[in-house]
VEXKOL-366007 format. One record per residue: residue in one letter; chain; x, y, z of N, C-alpha, C in turn. Coordinates in nm, 4 decimals, decimal comma. Each point is the difference from the previous one (the first is absolute). Layout:
<sites>
<site><mimi>a</mimi><marse>A</marse><n_x>X</n_x><n_y>Y</n_y><n_z>Z</n_z><ca_x>X</ca_x><ca_y>Y</ca_y><ca_z>Z</ca_z><c_x>X</c_x><c_y>Y</c_y><c_z>Z</c_z></site>
...
</sites>
This chain:
<sites>
<site><mimi>m</mimi><marse>A</marse><n_x>10,8515</n_x><n_y>12,4182</n_y><n_z>11,5222</n_z><ca_x>-0,1267</ca_x><ca_y>-0,0030</ca_y><ca_z>0,0855</ca_z><c_x>-0,0940</c_x><c_y>-0,0327</c_y><c_z>-0,1141</c_z></site>
<site><mimi>r</mimi><marse>A</marse><n_x>-0,0226</n_x><n_y>-0,0235</n_y><n_z>-0,1454</n_z><ca_x>-0,1289</ca_x><ca_y>-0,0176</ca_y><ca_z>-0,0453</ca_z><c_x>-0,0156</c_x><c_y>-0,1648</c_y><c_z>0,0302</c_z></site>
<site><mimi>i</mimi><marse>A</marse><n_x>0,1123</n_x><n_y>-0,0839</n_y><n_z>0,0377</n_z><ca_x>-0,0148</ca_x><ca_y>-0,1520</ca_y><ca_z>0,0018</ca_z><c_x>-0,0973</c_x><c_y>-0,0213</c_y><c_z>0,1573</c_z></site>
<site><mimi>r</mimi><marse>A</marse><n_x>0,0684</n_x><n_y>0,0926</n_y><n_z>0,1134</n_z><ca_x>-0,0740</ca_x><ca_y>-0,0226</ca_y><ca_z>0,0792</ca_z><c_x>-0,1463</c_x><c_y>0,0653</c_y><c_z>0,0111</c_z></site>
<site><mimi>l</mimi><marse>A</marse><n_x>-0,0484</n_x><n_y>0,0662</n_y><n_z>-0,0835</n_z><ca_x>-0,0928</ca_x><ca_y>0,0540</ca_y><ca_z>0,0061</ca_z><c_x>-0,1137</c_x><c_y>-0,0817</c_y><c_z>-0,0620</c_z></site>
<site><mimi>e</mimi><marse>A</marse><n_x>0,0716</n_x><n_y>-0,0574</n_y><n_z>-0,0869</n_z><ca_x>-0,0732</ca_x><ca_y>-0,0840</ca_y><ca_z>-0,0838</ca_z><c_x>-0,0398</c_x><c_y>-0,1368</c_y><c_z>0,1112</c_z></site>
<site><mimi>a</mimi><marse>A</marse><n_x>0,0930</n_x><n_y>-0,0451</n_y><n_z>0,0323</n_z><ca_x>0,0108</ca_x><ca_y>-0,1084</ca_y><ca_z>0,1241</ca_z><c_x>-0,1509</c_x><c_y>0,0195</c_y><c_z>0,0949</c_z></site>
<site><mimi>l</mimi><marse>A</marse><n_x>0,0258</n_x><n_y>0,1358</n_y><n_z>0,0429</n_z><ca_x>-0,0972</ca_x><ca_y>0,0335</ca_y><ca_z>0,1118</ca_z><c_x>-0,1332</c_x><c_y>0,0210</c_y><c_z>-0,0435</c_z></site>
<site><mimi>r</mimi><marse>A</marse><n_x>-0,0126</n_x><n_y>0,0309</n_y><n_z>-0,1307</n_z><ca_x>-0,1440</ca_x><ca_y>-0,0084</ca_y><ca_z>-0,0606</ca_z><c_x>-0,0326</c_x><c_y>-0,1723</c_y><c_z>-0,0233</c_z></site>
<site><mimi>d</mimi><marse>A</marse><n_x>0,0557</n_x><n_y>-0,0494</n_y><n_z>-0,0315</n_z><ca_x>-0,0144</ca_x><ca_y>-0,1397</ca_y><ca_z>-0,0462</ca_z><c_x>-0,0214</c_x><c_y>-0,0814</c_y><c_z>0,1511</c_z></site>
<site><mimi>y</mimi><marse>A</marse><n_x>0,0636</n_x><n_y>0,0297</n_y><n_z>0,0899</n_z><ca_x>-0,0004</ca_x><ca_y>-0,0433</ca_y><ca_z>0,1469</ca_z><c_x>-0,1400</c_x><c_y>0,0109</c_y><c_z>0,0817</c_z></site>
<site><mimi>d</mimi><marse>A</marse><n_x>-0,0350</n_x><n_y>0,1653</n_y><n_z>-0,0432</n_z><ca_x>-0,1392</ca_x><ca_y>0,0389</ca_y><ca_z>0,0536</ca_z><c_x>-0,1177</c_x><c_y>-0,0659</c_y><c_z>-0,0760</c_z></site>
<site><mimi>e</mimi><marse>A</marse><n_x>0,0100</n_x><n_y>0,0246</n_y><n_z>-0,1242</n_z><ca_x>-0,1209</ca_x><ca_y>-0,0600</ca_y><ca_z>-0,1148</ca_z><c_x>-0,0107</c_x><c_y>-0,1362</c_y><c_z>-0,0213</c_z></site>
<site><mimi>q</mimi><marse>A</marse><n_x>0,1129</n_x><n_y>-0,0944</n_y><n_z>0,0201</n_z><ca_x>-0,0337</ca_x><ca_y>-0,1387</ca_y><ca_z>-0,0374</ca_z><c_x>0,0310</c_x><c_y>-0,0733</c_y><c_z>0,1374</c_z></site>
<site><mimi>h</mimi><marse>A</marse><n_x>0,0337</n_x><n_y>0,0628</n_y><n_z>0,1336</n_z><ca_x>0,0004</ca_x><ca_y>-0,0393</ca_y><ca_z>0,1159</ca_z><c_x>0,0985</c_x><c_y>-0,1509</c_y><c_z>-0,0135</c_z></site>
<site><mimi>v</mimi><marse>A</marse><n_x>0,1120</n_x><n_y>0,0329</n_y><n_z>-0,0148</n_z><ca_x>0,1017</ca_x><ca_y>-0,0677</ca_y><ca_z>0,0180</ca_z><c_x>0,1042</c_x><c_y>0,0592</c_y><c_z>0,0815</c_z></site>
<site><mimi>d</mimi><marse>A</marse><n_x>0,1188</n_x><n_y>-0,1093</n_y><n_z>0,0262</n_z><ca_x>0,0976</ca_x><ca_y>0,0479</ca_y><ca_z>0,0902</ca_z><c_x>0,0532</c_x><c_y>0,1341</c_y><c_z>-0,0866</c_z></site>
<site><mimi>y</mimi><marse>A</marse><n_x>0,0692</n_x><n_y>0,0822</n_y><n_z>0,0664</n_z><ca_x>0,0666</ca_x><ca_y>0,1106</ca_y><ca_z>-0,0449</ca_z><c_x>0,1318</c_x><c_y>-0,0565</c_y><c_z>-0,0871</c_z></site>
<site><mimi>i</mimi><marse>A</marse><n_x>0,0609</n_x><n_y>-0,0889</n_y><n_z>0,0671</n_z><ca_x>0,1416</ca_x><ca_y>-0,0592</ca_y><ca_z>-0,0716</ca_z><c_x>-0,0503</c_x><c_y>-0,0736</c_y><c_z>-0,1227</c_z></site>
<site><mimi>d</mimi><marse>A</marse><n_x>-0,1137</n_x><n_y>-0,0731</n_y><n_z>0,0172</n_z><ca_x>-0,0224</ca_x><ca_y>-0,0901</ca_y><ca_z>-0,1424</ca_z><c_x>-0,0270</c_x><c_y>0,1228</c_y><c_z>-0,1215</c_z></site>
<site><mimi>a</mimi><marse>A</marse><n_x>-0,0995</n_x><n_y>0,1087</n_y><n_z>0,0685</n_z><ca_x>-0,0385</ca_x><ca_y>0,1122</ca_y><ca_z>-0,1046</ca_z><c_x>0,1675</c_x><c_y>0,0450</c_y><c_z>-0,0526</c_z></site>
<site><mimi>y</mimi><marse>A</marse><n_x>0,0718</n_x><n_y>0,0643</n_y><n_z>0,0873</n_z><ca_x>0,1413</ca_x><ca_y>0,0273</ca_y><ca_z>-0,0390</ca_z><c_x>0,0724</c_x><c_y>-0,0512</c_y><c_z>-0,1280</c_z></site>
<site><mimi>i</mimi><marse>A</marse><n_x>0,0027</n_x><n_y>-0,1572</n_y><n_z>0,0568</n_z><ca_x>0,0772</ca_x><ca_y>-0,0975</ca_y><ca_z>-0,1376</ca_z><c_x>-0,0599</c_x><c_y>0,0115</c_y><c_z>-0,0869</c_z></site>
<site><mimi>a</mimi><marse>A</marse><n_x>-0,1635</n_x><n_y>-0,0401</n_y><n_z>-0,0149</n_z><ca_x>-0,0317</ca_x><ca_y>0,0223</ca_y><ca_z>-0,1142</ca_z><c_x>0,0311</c_x><c_y>0,1356</c_y><c_z>-0,0859</c_z></site>
<site><mimi>v</mimi><marse>A</marse><n_x>-0,0244</n_x><n_y>0,1131</n_y><n_z>0,0412</n_z><ca_x>0,0343</ca_x><ca_y>0,1217</ca_y><ca_z>-0,0372</ca_z><c_x>0,1459</c_x><c_y>0,0079</c_y><c_z>-0,0681</c_z></site>
<site><mimi>k</mimi><marse>A</marse><n_x>0,0758</n_x><n_y>-0,0647</n_y><n_z>0,0639</n_z><ca_x>0,1485</ca_x><ca_y>0,0023</ca_y><ca_z>-0,0441</ca_z><c_x>-0,0024</c_x><c_y>-0,0999</c_y><c_z>-0,0903</c_z></site>
<site><mimi>a</mimi><marse>A</marse><n_x>-0,0815</n_x><n_y>-0,1320</n_y><n_z>-0,0149</n_z><ca_x>0,0244</ca_x><ca_y>-0,0974</ca_y><ca_z>-0,1290</ca_z><c_x>-0,0507</c_x><c_y>0,0602</c_y><c_z>-0,1316</c_z></site>
<site><mimi>k</mimi><marse>A</marse><n_x>-0,1035</n_x><n_y>0,0910</n_y><n_z>0,0223</n_z><ca_x>-0,0999</ca_x><ca_y>0,0547</ca_y><ca_z>-0,1198</ca_z><c_x>0,1125</c_x><c_y>0,1160</c_y><c_z>-0,0323</c_z></site>
<site><mimi>h</mimi><marse>A</marse><n_x>0,0797</n_x><n_y>0,0635</n_y><n_z>0,1100</n_z><ca_x>0,0707</ca_x><ca_y>0,0714</ca_y><ca_z>-0,0733</ca_z><c_x>0,1457</c_x><c_y>-0,0066</c_y><c_z>-0,0620</c_z></site>
<site><mimi>s</mimi><marse>A</marse><n_x>0,0208</n_x><n_y>-0,1510</n_y><n_z>0,0435</n_z><ca_x>0,1280</ca_x><ca_y>-0,0411</ca_y><ca_z>-0,0542</ca_z><c_x>-0,0025</c_x><c_y>-0,0958</c_y><c_z>-0,1291</c_z></site>
<site><mimi>g</mimi><marse>A</marse><n_x>-0,0995</n_x><n_y>0,0098</n_y><n_z>-0,0342</n_z><ca_x>-0,0426</ca_x><ca_y>-0,0982</ca_y><ca_z>-0,1432</ca_z><c_x>-0,0140</c_x><c_y>-0,1211</c_y><c_z>0,0179</c_z></site>
<site><mimi>s</mimi><marse>A</marse><n_x>-0,0297</n_x><n_y>-0,0237</n_y><n_z>0,1658</n_z><ca_x>-0,0019</ca_x><ca_y>-0,1742</ca_y><ca_z>0,0141</ca_z><c_x>-0,1472</c_x><c_y>-0,0083</c_y><c_z>0,0823</c_z></site>
<site><mimi>s</mimi><marse>A</marse><n_x>-0,0622</n_x><n_y>-0,0788</n_y><n_z>-0,0564</n_z><ca_x>-0,1530</ca_x><ca_y>0,0012</ca_y><ca_z>0,0987</ca_z><c_x>-0,0158</c_x><c_y>-0,1278</c_y><c_z>0,0536</c_z></site>
<site><mimi>d</mimi><marse>A</marse><n_x>0,1451</n_x><n_y>-0,0816</n_y><n_z>-0,0167</n_z><ca_x>-0,0150</ca_x><ca_y>-0,1268</ca_y><ca_z>0,1048</ca_z><c_x>0,0566</c_x><c_y>0,0226</c_y><c_z>0,1449</c_z></site>
<site><mimi>v</mimi><marse>A</marse><n_x>-0,0729</n_x><n_y>-0,0202</n_y><n_z>0,1096</n_z><ca_x>0,0459</ca_x><ca_y>-0,0049</ca_y><ca_z>0,0942</ca_z><c_x>-0,0001</c_x><c_y>-0,1259</c_y><c_z>0,0896</c_z></site>
<site><mimi>l</mimi><marse>A</marse><n_x>0,1337</n_x><n_y>-0,0748</n_y><n_z>0,0781</n_z><ca_x>0,0101</ca_x><ca_y>-0,0918</ca_y><ca_z>0,0544</ca_z><c_x>-0,0848</c_x><c_y>-0,0121</c_y><c_z>0,1390</c_z></site>
<site><mimi>t</mimi><marse>A</marse><n_x>-0,1137</n_x><n_y>-0,0633</n_y><n_z>0,0584</n_z><ca_x>-0,0597</ca_x><ca_y>0,0262</ca_y><ca_z>0,1187</ca_z><c_x>-0,0801</c_x><c_y>-0,1044</c_y><c_z>0,0676</c_z></site>
<site><mimi>w</mimi><marse>A</marse><n_x>-0,0286</n_x><n_y>-0,0151</n_y><n_z>0,1045</n_z><ca_x>-0,0630</ca_x><ca_y>-0,0798</ca_y><ca_z>0,0392</ca_z><c_x>-0,1529</c_x><c_y>0,0585</c_y><c_z>0,0391</c_z></site>
<site><mimi>n</mimi><marse>A</marse><n_x>-0,0254</n_x><n_y>0,0989</n_y><n_z>-0,0377</n_z><ca_x>-0,1203</ca_x><ca_y>0,0674</ca_y><ca_z>0,0079</ca_z><c_x>-0,0747</c_x><c_y>0,0409</c_y><c_z>-0,1431</c_z></site>
<site><mimi>q</mimi><marse>A</marse><n_x>-0,0347</n_x><n_y>-0,0735</n_y><n_z>-0,0575</n_z><ca_x>-0,0471</ca_x><ca_y>0,0161</ca_y><ca_z>-0,1320</ca_z><c_x>-0,1409</c_x><c_y>0,1029</c_y><c_z>-0,0227</c_z></site>
<site><mimi>k</mimi><marse>A</marse><n_x>-0,0525</n_x><n_y>-0,0306</n_y><n_z>0,0871</n_z><ca_x>-0,1379</ca_x><ca_y>0,0971</ca_y><ca_z>0,0425</ca_z><c_x>0,0454</c_x><c_y>0,1106</c_y><c_z>-0,0759</c_z></site>
<site><mimi>h</mimi><marse>A</marse><n_x>0,0454</n_x><n_y>0,0755</n_y><n_z>0,1004</n_z><ca_x>0,0552</ca_x><ca_y>0,1239</ca_y><ca_z>0,0240</ca_z><c_x>0,0255</c_x><c_y>0,1090</c_y><c_z>-0,1423</c_z></site>
<site><mimi>f</mimi><marse>A</marse><n_x>0,1089</n_x><n_y>-0,1319</n_y><n_z>-0,0415</n_z><ca_x>0,0722</ca_x><ca_y>0,0379</ca_y><ca_z>-0,1370</ca_z><c_x>-0,0934</c_x><c_y>0,0026</c_y><c_z>-0,0911</c_z></site>
<site><mimi>r</mimi><marse>A</marse><n_x>-0,1185</n_x><n_y>-0,0842</n_y><n_z>-0,0012</n_z><ca_x>-0,1133</ca_x><ca_y>-0,0060</ca_y><ca_z>-0,1055</ca_z><c_x>-0,0551</c_x><c_y>0,1297</c_y><c_z>-0,0034</c_z></site>
<site><mimi>r</mimi><marse>A</marse><n_x>-0,0703</n_x><n_y>0,0244</n_y><n_z>0,1007</n_z><ca_x>-0,0616</ca_x><ca_y>0,1617</ca_y><ca_z>0,0396</ca_z><c_x>0,0731</c_x><c_y>0,0980</c_y><c_z>-0,0627</c_z></site>
<site><mimi>l</mimi><marse>A</marse><n_x>0,1290</n_x><n_y>-0,0263</n_y><n_z>-0,0205</n_z><ca_x>0,0921</ca_x><ca_y>0,1173</ca_y><ca_z>-0,0325</ca_z><c_x>0,0074</c_x><c_y>0,0068</c_y><c_z>-0,1490</c_z></site>
<site><mimi>g</mimi><marse>A</marse><n_x>-0,0275</n_x><n_y>-0,1467</n_y><n_z>-0,0646</n_z><ca_x>0,0298</ca_x><ca_y>0,0499</ca_y><ca_z>-0,1465</ca_z><c_x>0,1403</c_x><c_y>-0,0725</c_y><c_z>-0,0195</c_z></site>
<site><mimi>v</mimi><marse>A</marse><n_x>0,0636</n_x><n_y>-0,0886</n_y><n_z>0,0605</n_z><ca_x>0,1207</ca_x><ca_y>-0,0287</ca_y><ca_z>-0,0064</ca_z><c_x>0,0025</c_x><c_y>-0,1663</c_y><c_z>-0,0127</c_z></site>
<site><mimi>r</mimi><marse>A</marse><n_x>0,0599</n_x><n_y>-0,0392</n_y><n_z>-0,0836</n_z><ca_x>0,0059</ca_x><ca_y>-0,1775</ca_y><ca_z>-0,0174</ca_z><c_x>0,0996</c_x><c_y>-0,0313</c_y><c_z>0,1157</c_z></site>
<site><mimi>s</mimi><marse>A</marse><n_x>-0,0331</n_x><n_y>-0,1061</n_y><n_z>0,0725</n_z><ca_x>0,1238</ca_x><ca_y>-0,0067</ca_y><ca_z>0,1183</ca_z><c_x>-0,0296</c_x><c_y>-0,1748</c_y><c_z>-0,0165</c_z></site>
<site><mimi>i</mimi><marse>A</marse><n_x>0,1006</n_x><n_y>-0,0460</n_y><n_z>0,0489</n_z><ca_x>0,0263</ca_x><ca_y>-0,1493</ca_y><ca_z>0,0189</ca_z><c_x>0,0615</c_x><c_y>-0,0392</c_y><c_z>0,1154</c_z></site>
<site><mimi>t</mimi><marse>A</marse><n_x>-0,0274</n_x><n_y>-0,1329</n_y><n_z>0,0556</n_z><ca_x>0,0788</ca_x><ca_y>-0,0299</ca_y><ca_z>0,1181</ca_z><c_x>0,1115</c_x><c_y>-0,0556</c_y><c_z>0,0249</c_z></site>
<site><mimi>p</mimi><marse>A</marse><n_x>0,0698</n_x><n_y>-0,0064</n_y><n_z>0,0916</n_z><ca_x>0,1543</ca_x><ca_y>-0,0669</ca_y><ca_z>-0,0090</ca_z><c_x>-0,0097</c_x><c_y>-0,1258</c_y><c_z>-0,0602</c_z></site>
<site><mimi>g</mimi><marse>A</marse><n_x>-0,0642</n_x><n_y>-0,0892</n_y><n_z>0,0801</n_z><ca_x>-0,0256</ca_x><ca_y>-0,1069</ca_y><ca_z>-0,0692</ca_z><c_x>-0,0001</c_x><c_y>-0,0231</c_y><c_z>-0,1537</c_z></site>
<site><mimi>e</mimi><marse>A</marse><n_x>-0,0852</n_x><n_y>0,0737</n_y><n_z>-0,0521</n_z><ca_x>-0,0620</ca_x><ca_y>0,0264</ca_y><ca_z>-0,1344</ca_z><c_x>0,1307</c_x><c_y>0,0321</c_y><c_z>-0,0678</c_z></site>
<site><mimi>y</mimi><marse>A</marse><n_x>0,0756</n_x><n_y>0,0827</n_y><n_z>0,0459</n_z><ca_x>0,1235</ca_x><ca_y>0,0658</ca_y><ca_z>-0,0778</ca_z><c_x>0,1123</c_x><c_y>-0,1050</c_y><c_z>-0,0163</c_z></site>
<site><mimi>l</mimi><marse>A</marse><n_x>0,0209</n_x><n_y>-0,0921</n_y><n_z>0,1076</n_z><ca_x>0,0819</ca_x><ca_y>-0,0892</ca_y><ca_z>0,0388</ca_z><c_x>-0,0250</c_x><c_y>-0,1066</c_y><c_z>-0,1147</c_z></site>
<site><mimi>r</mimi><marse>A</marse><n_x>-0,1298</n_x><n_y>-0,0351</n_y><n_z>-0,0356</n_z><ca_x>-0,0260</ca_x><ca_y>-0,1050</ca_y><ca_z>-0,0532</ca_z><c_x>0,0224</c_x><c_y>0,0387</c_y><c_z>-0,1670</c_z></site>
<site><mimi>t</mimi><marse>A</marse><n_x>-0,0400</n_x><n_y>0,1410</n_y><n_z>-0,0264</n_z><ca_x>0,0499</ca_x><ca_y>0,0381</ca_y><ca_z>-0,1359</ca_z><c_x>0,1139</c_x><c_y>0,0358</c_y><c_z>-0,0268</c_z></site>
<site><mimi>a</mimi><marse>A</marse><n_x>0,1081</n_x><n_y>0,0278</n_y><n_z>0,0965</n_z><ca_x>0,1232</ca_x><ca_y>0,0410</ca_y><ca_z>-0,0205</ca_z><c_x>0,0933</c_x><c_y>-0,1541</c_y><c_z>0,0023</c_z></site>
<site><mimi>s</mimi><marse>A</marse><n_x>-0,0560</n_x><n_y>-0,1066</n_y><n_z>0,0301</n_z><ca_x>0,0428</ca_x><ca_y>-0,1366</ca_y><ca_z>0,0053</ca_z><c_x>0,0023</c_x><c_y>-0,0919</c_y><c_z>-0,1135</c_z></site>
<site><mimi>g</mimi><marse>A</marse><n_x>-0,1367</n_x><n_y>0,0616</n_y><n_z>-0,0676</n_z><ca_x>-0,0731</ca_x><ca_y>-0,0610</ca_y><ca_z>-0,1034</ca_z><c_x>-0,0890</c_x><c_y>-0,1264</c_y><c_z>0,0142</c_z></site>
<site><mimi>t</mimi><marse>A</marse><n_x>-0,0695</n_x><n_y>0,0043</n_y><n_z>0,1361</n_z><ca_x>-0,0824</ca_x><ca_y>-0,1036</ca_y><ca_z>0,0310</ca_z><c_x>-0,1429</c_x><c_y>0,0721</c_y><c_z>0,0265</c_z></site>
<site><mimi>s</mimi><marse>A</marse><n_x>-0,1025</n_x><n_y>-0,1027</n_y><n_z>-0,0172</n_z><ca_x>-0,1006</ca_x><ca_y>0,0573</ca_y><ca_z>0,0663</ca_z><c_x>-0,0800</c_x><c_y>-0,0932</c_y><c_z>0,0879</c_z></site>
<site><mimi>k</mimi><marse>A</marse><n_x>-0,0893</n_x><n_y>0,0151</n_y><n_z>0,0688</n_z><ca_x>-0,0972</ca_x><ca_y>-0,0707</ca_y><ca_z>0,0962</ca_z><c_x>-0,1224</c_x><c_y>-0,0151</c_y><c_z>-0,0565</c_z></site>
</sites>
């Protein structure tokens, strides 16, 4: 229940999609602050580090662009 309430608060206060707020809260509570997403703007507002799928693939394969 606590996670949903935090997500609702962030949704309301930060003007982001509820699902983004929920994912950010879950990431924070799980000890990971990294989120894979195309929508980095919302996660910056929520104080969570995010990377795009392309950035992840380049990092995982050891190449840079």
